C-alpha positions as CSV (number, residue, x, y, z in Angstrom):
1,M,144.0,-118.9,-60.9
2,A,144.2,-117.0,-64.1
3,G,144.8,-113.4,-63.2
4,Q,144.2,-114.0,-59.5
5,P,146.9,-113.4,-56.9
6,V,148.1,-116.6,-55.3
7,E,150.0,-117.1,-52.1
8,I,152.0,-120.3,-51.6
9,R,152.8,-121.3,-48.1
10,L,155.7,-123.7,-48.4
11,P,157.1,-125.2,-45.2
12,V,160.9,-125.6,-45.5
13,R,163.4,-126.7,-42.9
14,R,166.0,-124.3,-41.5
15,F,169.3,-125.7,-40.4
16,F,171.8,-124.1,-38.0
17,C,175.5,-124.5,-38.1
18,D,177.3,-124.6,-34.7
19,A,180.8,-124.5,-36.1
20,V,182.7,-121.4,-35.0
21,R,184.5,-120.9,-38.3
22,C,181.4,-121.2,-40.4
23,P,180.6,-117.9,-42.1
24,V,176.9,-118.8,-42.7
25,R,175.0,-119.5,-39.5
26,T,171.7,-120.6,-41.0
27,F,170.7,-122.6,-44.0
28,A,167.2,-123.0,-45.6
29,E,166.1,-126.0,-47.5
30,Q,165.7,-125.4,-51.2
31,V,162.9,-127.0,-53.3
32,T,164.3,-127.8,-56.7
33,G,162.5,-126.1,-59.5
34,L,160.5,-123.8,-57.2
35,T,162.9,-122.0,-55.0
36,G,166.5,-120.8,-55.1
37,R,169.0,-119.0,-53.0
38,Y,168.3,-115.2,-52.8
39,T,165.6,-115.4,-55.4
40,R,162.2,-113.7,-55.4
41,R,160.9,-115.4,-58.5
42,S,160.4,-119.0,-59.4
43,P,162.5,-120.4,-62.2
44,L,159.4,-120.7,-64.5
45,L,158.4,-117.0,-63.8
46,R,162.0,-115.8,-64.5
47,Q,162.1,-117.8,-67.8
48,T,158.7,-116.4,-68.8
49,L,159.8,-112.8,-68.1
50,E,163.1,-113.4,-69.9
51,K,161.3,-114.6,-73.1
52,I,158.9,-111.7,-72.9
53,G,161.8,-109.3,-72.5
54,L,163.7,-110.8,-75.5
55,A,160.7,-110.5,-77.7
56,L,159.4,-107.1,-76.6
57,A,162.0,-105.4,-74.5
58,G,161.2,-103.0,-71.6
59,R,158.0,-101.1,-71.7
60,A,156.0,-103.3,-74.1
61,G,157.3,-106.4,-72.3
62,A,156.1,-105.0,-68.9
63,R,152.7,-104.2,-70.4
64,L,152.3,-107.8,-71.8
65,A,153.4,-109.2,-68.4
66,D,150.9,-107.1,-66.6
67,R,148.1,-108.3,-69.0
68,L,149.2,-111.9,-68.2
69,G,149.0,-111.2,-64.5
70,L,152.8,-111.0,-63.9
71,E,153.6,-107.9,-62.0
72,T,156.9,-106.4,-63.0
73,S,158.5,-103.2,-64.2
74,R,160.2,-102.4,-67.5
75,S,163.5,-102.0,-65.6
76,S,163.1,-105.6,-64.2
77,V,162.4,-107.0,-67.6
78,L,165.5,-105.3,-69.1
79,R,167.6,-106.4,-66.1
80,L,166.6,-110.0,-66.7
81,V,167.5,-109.7,-70.4
82,R,170.9,-108.1,-69.7
83,A,171.7,-110.8,-67.2
84,L,171.3,-113.5,-69.9
85,P,174.5,-114.9,-71.3
86,D,175.5,-113.8,-74.8
87,P,174.7,-116.3,-77.5
88,P,177.7,-118.3,-78.8
89,A,179.4,-116.7,-81.8
90,G,178.8,-118.5,-85.1
91,T,181.4,-119.3,-87.7
92,V,181.9,-117.2,-90.8
93,N,181.7,-119.2,-94.0
94,S,182.9,-116.4,-96.3
95,A,184.6,-113.1,-95.8
96,G,182.6,-111.2,-98.3
97,C,180.8,-111.1,-101.6
98,G,181.5,-108.9,-104.7
99,R,177.9,-108.1,-105.1
100,L,177.9,-106.2,-101.8
101,R,180.3,-103.6,-103.2
102,P,178.8,-100.2,-103.8
103,P,178.2,-99.3,-107.5
104,P,180.9,-97.1,-109.1
105,R,180.3,-93.4,-109.1
106,P,179.6,-91.6,-112.3
107,P,182.5,-89.4,-113.6
108,V,182.4,-85.7,-112.4
109,R,181.8,-83.3,-115.2
110,D,183.7,-80.1,-115.4
111,R,181.3,-77.1,-115.7
112,A,183.8,-74.9,-117.5
113,G,184.3,-77.3,-120.3
């Protein structure tokens, strides 16, 4: 399968709702870990593209994904990265350090004197 296109035919059940007030008329069975509502990628493929995107960003990430046989665009890679939640903010142990202060400026000499 390496580098070869694969088509998976997965039979799933469709359910119909007869209730008049139900806003959704049909429901499709979801296979945990393989399918999701309104998704075009498996969770594993999405995670792989997210990791590639975090490491390489858009164009380079899309090139690597293409070499791995994962067809995507740089825009899609960036969209997946932007959709990730922000990492939790860490705690600050110290507010500053005296060594990070810029060195003092030398005195300005007067040319006239």
